N, C-alpha and C positions, 0 to 999 in steps of 0.2 A: 503493500498500499503506500502509498507518494503522499506526502503533506499538501494540508488541503483539501485531503480526498472524504471524504462522506460515506458510511455506510449504515444503516439502520437494518432495524430486527419490524420486519411488520406486526409478528404476532406481541410482542411487547410493548409496541412502539418507542423504544429506546433508540438514541443512536451515537454512532461514535466517529469525531471528527478528528484527524490525523493531525496533530499542527506542528509537528517536529519528529520526522521519520530515523530513526537509529540509523538509515545509508546516509543522512546529512551529514553525520559526526562521529561515522567508524564505530557505530554501537556504542556510546558512552552512557547516550539517554533516548528514551523517547519520549513525548510528551501529545496526549490527547486531552479532546473535550468530550465528556459523555452530557448526553440529553436523556433524564429518566423522567418518564409519566410522574402523576400520584400515586400513592399507594405501589411504588413499584418492591416488591420482595428481593430481600441480600440474598447474594451469593451465599453458601453456607462459611463454616469457620474453617479462616486457611491460614497456610502461611508459606512464603520463600524461600527458599536457598540462599541465590543467588541475585539479589537485589532489593532495594529498597520503592515503595511507592508514598512518593507525596500527594494528596490531595488537597486541592484549594477548591472552596465554593466559588461561583459566579455568582449564580443565583439561586436561591431557595436556602433550604438547610439539608443537610445530608445529616445521617443519623450513622454511628461508626462506632463498631463494638469490637473492645481490645480485649486480651486473651481469656483463658480459660473460663472466667467468670462473666463474659461479655459485659464489660463495664460497656456503659454506652455515654457517647458522648457528642455533641451539637454541633455541629460544626457549621455556622453562621457566613453569611458573604464573605472573602473577605477574609477569611480565617484558614490557614492552613493544617492538618495531621498529617503526620509521616508513620507509618506500618515498616517498622526495622524489618532486620534479615531476621527470619526466625518466630517473628512475633505473628502467634495469632491474631485474624482480625475479619471480619466481614465490613459490609456495609449496605444503605438501604437509604431507599425514599418512603417514609413512614406517614407522608404528610399528605393533605391532601391536593397540595400544589406541585405542578413541575420541579424539577431540581436538573442545574446544570453547574457541573464541575470541571476539574481538570484534572488528571492525574499522571506526574511524572516518573518515570520510572527507571531507576540510577544502578547499573547501567540498564541497557534497553532488555526489556526481557523477552518472552512469547506472547503479553498478553493482546495484543496489536493481531496477533494471528488467530490467537484464539479465538478472539471477537468474530473475527472476520468468517471462520467457520463454524460456528454459532448460527449469527445471523445469517447466512448462507443456506441454513439448513433449515433453521426457522421459517425462511421465506417462502420453500420447497414444503412447509407444511410435515415437516420432521420432528417437530419439537415438542416436548411436553410442555406441562403448563406454566415451569418456570420459564420458560424461552431457551430453554440449554436442550442439545439433542437428546431424545427422546429413545436411540438406541443405544443399549449401556455399551458397546463396543466406540461408537463414535461418541459418546461420553466420557471414556477412558481417552480419546485420543483429543480430546479437547483439553481436559485434566492435563494430560501431559504436556501442550501447549502454553498453555498454562502458566505453569510450575506452579499450580497452586498444589500444595501437597495436603492433604489433612490429619488435623487430631486423632492421637490415638489407634493409627495404622503404622507401624515402624516402614521408617522411608525406603529401606530399599524394596520391602514387599509393592510398595505402592510405585516405584519403578519398574518392576519385574511384571507389575498388572500391566502398565505400562506399555511396557516394550512389548507383550505378549498381543495385546489388543492392536496395537500397532504395524505386527507381522500379519495376524489372520486378515486385519481389513486390508493390507498390500499382497497376499497371494489369494483374497478373493477378488480384486481387482476395485474395491470401494476406493481405497486409500487415494488411487489417483483421481476416482470423480472427486473425493472431497477434495485432493490439493486442488483443486480449480478456483475454490474462494480465495487461495491463498496467495494474492498477487503481491 
């Protein structure tokens, strides 16, 4: 995806606009703007092992949850919060108004590619209620791309599951079809 390109999820109404591509700075970071409609639920509690994420609210209020106890933080316009490497977090729009915020990943991770995959799958009608791929193997491939790991499951086991899912998708020819979303 190139800078200033926008993609959207027709099922959930959210959009992503890439502001700075990792291609522009040798992978040092990427920055994108997310629009979430009112009452858009959160991704599951997760952590990243290779990059931090800096969330900055442009318009509205971001509901941000940190740690195992999911301590709730309200991030208002102009405010930021950082999810450090290894820190459990999730975010949502628990409000009746839409929300716009930016995310900067340092160094650039695979989140943009994960959104491209999820939105493409959703726009073809193959997403669950949460807007993520309904097919279990495709969902595992999405998580692999996002580099977002779930608490309580050993990291090595998660990585092995992602590799197995990717292998199965490859040998069945489905990975090639999915990778068309990743431009």
